[in-house]
N, C-alpha and C positions, 0 to 999 in steps of 0.2 A: 504494500500500500504506500502511496505517497503520503508524506507527513504534512497534512494540511494544518496550518496554525489557526484553528477556528477561534474566533473571539480575540485574536491578538491585535493590538493597536500599534501601528507604526508611529514613531515620534519620540518625544522626550519621556523619560521615566521619572516618576515622582521621587522626591527626596525621602529616603527611609532612614529613620534612626533606630539602630539596633540596641535592644537591652542586652545586658550581659548574658542572660539565659537564652535569648533568641540567637545571639551571636554564636554561643556554644553549640546550639542545635544546628545552625547553618554550617559551621565548620564540620560537625559530625556527618553532615549530608554531603560532604565534598565541596563546601563553599556555596551550595545552593540556598537561596532564600526559602524558608519553610512556607509551605502553602497555608494560607490563613484558614483553610477549611480542613486541615489535617488533624485538628484537635478540637474536641468538644469543650463546653464550658467547664466541665469537671476535670479537664486536663487529660482525659483518656483519648487515645487515638480514635479518629473518626474514619469510618469506612469510606473509600472512594465511591462517589455517587454520580460523577459526571464524566463523560468521555474526555473532556479537557484535563481533569485531574488525573485520570488514568494515564493519559499520554505523558503528563508531567512526571508521574511516578516511574513510567517506563524509561524516560530519558534520564532520570536521576538514578536508575537502577535500585529503586526502593521496592520493598515487598510490604504491601499493606492489605488489609481486608478490603473486599469489594462488595458493594451493595448488591442485593439480588435484583435491583432495578436495572442493572447493566447487563448487556449481552454482547457476545462477540461472534463474528462470522468471518472466516477466511474466504477471499474471493479473488478472481483474476484482476490484476491491476487495471484501473480505468473503468471498472464496472459501475453502473449507475444504481445498482440494487444489490442486496446481499447474495441473491441467486439470479441467474439469467432470467430475463423478464417473463419467459414462458412458464416458469414454475409458480404453482399455486401457493405452496408453502416453502419457506426457507428454513434450513437447519441452523441452529445457533448453539453456541457453547454458553454455559452458565457462568455466574459470578465465581464459582469455585474454579472453573477452568481459567478464567481471567487471572485469578490469584496465582495459579500454577505457572501461567505464562510470565508473570512478574518474577517468579522464582527462577525460571529458566534464564531470563534476561540478566538477573543479578549473578547467577552462577556461571553462565557461559557467555556473558556479554563480550568477552575478548575473543570468542570463537563464534562469530555470528551464524554460520550454518547450523550449529547445534541448537541455536535459538529458533531460527526460522523453520528448519526442517523438523525440529523437535515439536513445534506447535502443530505443524501439518500432520505429523505422526500421531500426536495426542488427539487431534480432531478425528482421525480415522482415514487418512488418505492412503490408498494403495499405490504401488508403482513409484515410490519415492527414490529408488535408486537412480532413476533417470528423469525425474520431474524437473522441467526447466521453464515452466510458465511463471512469469513474474506474478507474485502473489502478495496480497496485503491482508492485514487484520483490521476489520472494521469493528469499532466499539461504539455502542449506541444505546439509546433509551427508546421505549415504545410509546406510541400515542396513547392517550387516555382511553381506557376501555378495552385495549388490546391485551390479551393474556397469552403467555407462553403455555404450550401444552406438551406433555410427555409423549414422545413418538412411539408408544407401544402399538403393537398391531391392532389392538382393540380400539385405540384412539383413531387410527386411520379409517377403520370400517365405520365408526360412528360418524366421522366427518363426511364420509362418502354417503351415508344414509341421509344425513342432514342436507347435503347439497343436492343429491339426485333422487331422493326418495328410495323406496324399496324396489330396486331394479331386479332382484333375484340373482344378480351377478356375483354376489359374495355370500353364499349360503352359510348359515351358522355352523353346520357340520365341517365345512372346509376351514372356517376361521378357527374352530376348536382344534382341528387337526394341525394347523399351522402353529398355533400357540403351544400345543402339546409337544410337538417335535422340537421346538426351541427351548422348552422348559425341561427336557429330559436328557440333558447333556451329562456325559460322564465326567469325572474329575480332570481328564486330560483332553476333553473335547471343547471346542469353542464355536463361535458364531459361524466360522467358515465351514466347519464340519456339519453344522445344522443346515446351512445353505446347500451343501452337497447332498445331504440326506433328503431334503425336500425337492431339489431341482435336478439332481443327478450330475450337475456340473462338477468336474473333478477339482478338488482342493488345490493340488500342486499346479495345475494349469492356470487356475484363477490367480494364484499368487505369482505366477510367472508372467502375468499380464496378457494372457491369451483371451480373445474375445469369446463370449458365450456362444456356443454352437453345438450341434450334434457331435462334432469332431471331438469335443472334450467331454462328452457324455451327457450333456443337458437333455432332459427328457422332452417328449412331445408336448405335454401340457404347458410346461414353462415356455418353450419356444413358440408354441401356438399363441400364448397370451401376448408375447412380445410382438408377434406379427399382427395380431388383431388390434393391439393398442396403437400401432403406428409409431411415427418418429418420437424420440425422446425430446423433452424441452431443451436438452443440451444441443440438439440439432435444430430442426425446424418445427418441432412439435410444441404443444402446450398442455400442461397437466390436465386441465378439465376436459379438453377434447380427447386426450389420451384415455382417460377413464371412461368417457362416453363411448369411444371406439371399442374398448374392451367389452363393455357391457352389451353393445349392439352386435359386435362381429364375432366374438369368440364362440366357437361351436364345440370345443373339446370338453372333457370332464371338468367340472367346477370343483377342483380339489385344491389342496394346499399349494401345489406347484403353480397352478394358474394364478391364484391370488398373489403369490410371491412374485410372479412375473409382472403383474400389473403394478405393484408397488415399486419394483425394480425399474421398470420402464418409465413410469409416469411421475415418480417423486424421489428418485435418487436414493432409494433404499438398497444400497449395494450389498455385496456379499459379506462385508465386515459389519453390517448393521446387526445389532443384537436384538432388536425388537422389544427392549425393556427400558430404553431411555438412558443407557450407559454407553460411553464410547468404548471402542476396542480396536487394537491393531496387533498384528503378528510381529511387528518390529520390536526392538528393545524399548521398554518403557523408560523415558528419560530420567525418571526419579528412582529407578531400581538399579543399583550398581552391580549389574551382572550382564553378561552377553545374552542376547535374545534366546538362545537355545537353553540357557540355564534358568530363565524366568518361567514361572508357572503361568498357566492360563489366567488364574486369578490376578496375578501381578500385571498382566497386560491389559486388563480393563482400565479405562482412564476416567474422565470426568463425566458429569451430567450433561445431557444434551436435550434440547427442546426444539419444537417447530413453531414458527411464527408466520403469519400472513406475509408473503413476500411483497415488498413495496420499495419504491425508490428512496434512496438515502435522503434526498432533499425533502421528503414528506415526513421524515422522522423528527421528533422534537430536538434531538441533538445527536451528533455522531462525529467520529474522527477516524482517520485512517493511519495505520502504522505500517510502514514498508518493511517487509520481511526480507532479510538477506539470506539467500539459499545457497550461495557458493556454487561450486562445480560438483557434478556427480562423483568425481574422484575423491572428493573430500568427505564422503558420507559413510565411511566404514563403520562409524559409531551406530548406524541403524541396526547392525547385526552384532558388532563386537561390544556394544554398550557405550554409554556416555562418560563414564568415570572410571 
């Protein structure tokens, strides 16, 4: 993301007189003036509650608590909205994720790729060994009355019923089957294993970046759902028309694989999606000092994730962009060997 100085005023700075205690605090922060909003009346630290304050903490390499009113979404640099305009909902990281990003910044600020790629890994990006799209982190607040929702499978099907009525495209038996398969994982199984169980698409091929197809074992119901739904919003499609197409055109068995295909194609619920509102990645967790192969499945779950109505940044009450430095693919051995 480009670092936009929202609210900054060019011109003369006011004269500031430092008290002894304020000067000591400023020196402790590396010479930076303390943010007047960083402490409450009782002297206790106040959680960051604005995008501008978050950016200031990022630049100062401070780690502070973040208000639940703030959300973060990574996006291609120059985007006008958190997700491409065709998406109905955007995925967002929680305030707890934003706190973790500040920890990454403080710990690895002198090695920028560990920060930028670490955030993308924490979000749940696959294919990071070769990722080269300039990417930013947007931090923002929501309009009054807009609420974040947990992206459990049940949430998606409720939203679809509310938007389109009872189309019979998502029968309860298939919803139950999908939730059951994702909830019956063994201690060494993860979301990718669940995706393979439901869709047939082979785990190793997915992690190697191969496209979903019959060639890698994807079953007919899953592929039939993709074909019926039409183009993804990442291409020329649009989420709502994608779901409408699936409901009207799909003629195969209405089972867990078909429902998983609709969510995959229409709303970016990829093979790393857990279906329970927690992030996950097979790469090394940046906060666990072990190589990826030595980290347990449980240790590779990351932060809380939400979905929000996708809208242009300019329509949000406040937002800021932070440019992520990704470095070169040759600098990313830590994805597998570990960060520390």
